[in-house]
C-alpha positions in Angstrom: 7.9 -5.0 -10.9 6.9 -1.8 -12.5 5.0 -0.3 -9.3 5.1 -1.0 -5.7 3.0 1.1 -3.2 3.9 -0.8 0.3 2.2 2.1 2.1 -0.9 3.1 0.5 -2.8 6.5 1.6 -6.1 6.7 0.9 -6.1 10.3 0.3 -3.7 10.1 -2.3 -5.5 8.1 -5.1 -4.0 9.2 -8.1 -2.2 8.0 -10.7 1.2 7.1 -11.3 3.6 8.1 -14.4 6.8 6.9 -15.0 9.5 9.6 -15.9 10.4 7.4 -19.1 8.0 4.8 -20.9 8.7 1.5 -20.1 9.2 -0.7 -23.5 6.9 -4.1 -22.8 8.4 -6.8 -25.2 5.8 -8.8 -27.0 4.1 -11.5 -24.9 4.4 -9.4 -21.8 1.8 -9.9 -19.2 0.3 -6.9 -17.1 -0.8 -8.3 -13.5 -2.3 -6.4 -10.8 -2.0 -7.7 -7.2 -3.4 -5.8 -4.0 -3.7 -6.8 -0.3 -6.7 -5.2 2.0 -5.5 -5.0 5.7 -8.6 -5.4 7.6 -7.1 -6.6 10.9 -6.8 -4.7 13.8 -3.3 -3.6 13.1 -4.9 -0.8 10.3 -5.6 2.3 12.1 -8.0 3.1 9.2 -10.3 0.1 9.5 -13.5 0.5 11.2 -14.4 -3.1 11.5 -12.3 -5.6 11.7 -14.7 -8.4 12.0 -16.5 -7.4 8.9 -15.8 -9.0 5.7 -14.6 -6.9 3.2 -15.8 -7.3 -0.2 -15.0 -5.5 -3.4 -17.2 -2.4 -3.8 -17.4 1.0 -4.9 -17.7 2.5 -1.4 -15.1 3.5 0.6 -15.4 1.1 3.2 -15.0 -1.7 0.6 -12.3 -3.1 -1.1 -11.7 -0.6 -4.1 -8.7 -1.9 -6.0 -8.7 -1.4 -9.3 -5.8 -1.2 -11.9 -6.1 0.9 -15.0 -3.0 1.4 -17.3 -2.4 3.4 -20.8 -0.4 1.8 -23.6 1.0 3.5 -26.7 1.3 1.4 -30.2 3.1 2.0 -32.9 0.8 3.8 -35.8 1.1 0.4 -38.0 0.0 -2.0 -35.4 -3.5 -3.3 -35.4 -4.7 -2.7 -31.6 -7.1 -5.6 -31.9 -4.4 -8.2 -32.5 -2.4 -6.8 -28.8 -4.9 -8.4 -26.5 -5.8 -12.0 -26.2 -7.7 -14.1 -23.8 -6.4 -16.7 -21.0 -6.4 -19.3 -23.9 -4.3 -17.2 -26.2 -7.1 -16.4 -28.6 -7.2 -12.9 -29.8 -9.8 -11.2 -27.5 -10.9 -8.2 -29.7 -12.4 -9.0 -32.9 -14.2 -5.9 -34.2 -12.5 -4.8 -37.3 -10.6 -1.6 -37.3 -10.9 0.8 -40.2 
């Protein structure tokens, strides 16, 4: 696990930066899991009876995971990403 935020606070939606870069071995898969508390136990929840879909409004579930990577200058970045079947996901030519 790279990051765990058990008590998320809406007002500090900023990035998290590690003190030292983390080396990810070849084949590493990054996955983001988030849970939205739509219960009466969530004091910030305006309506626990409402279905909460993903959306861009503050009353929607807005979980999005962004990450940055740094690769060796000799690595073709197009070969770093594969689809769910293991095929190279990006196919544009790098000049």
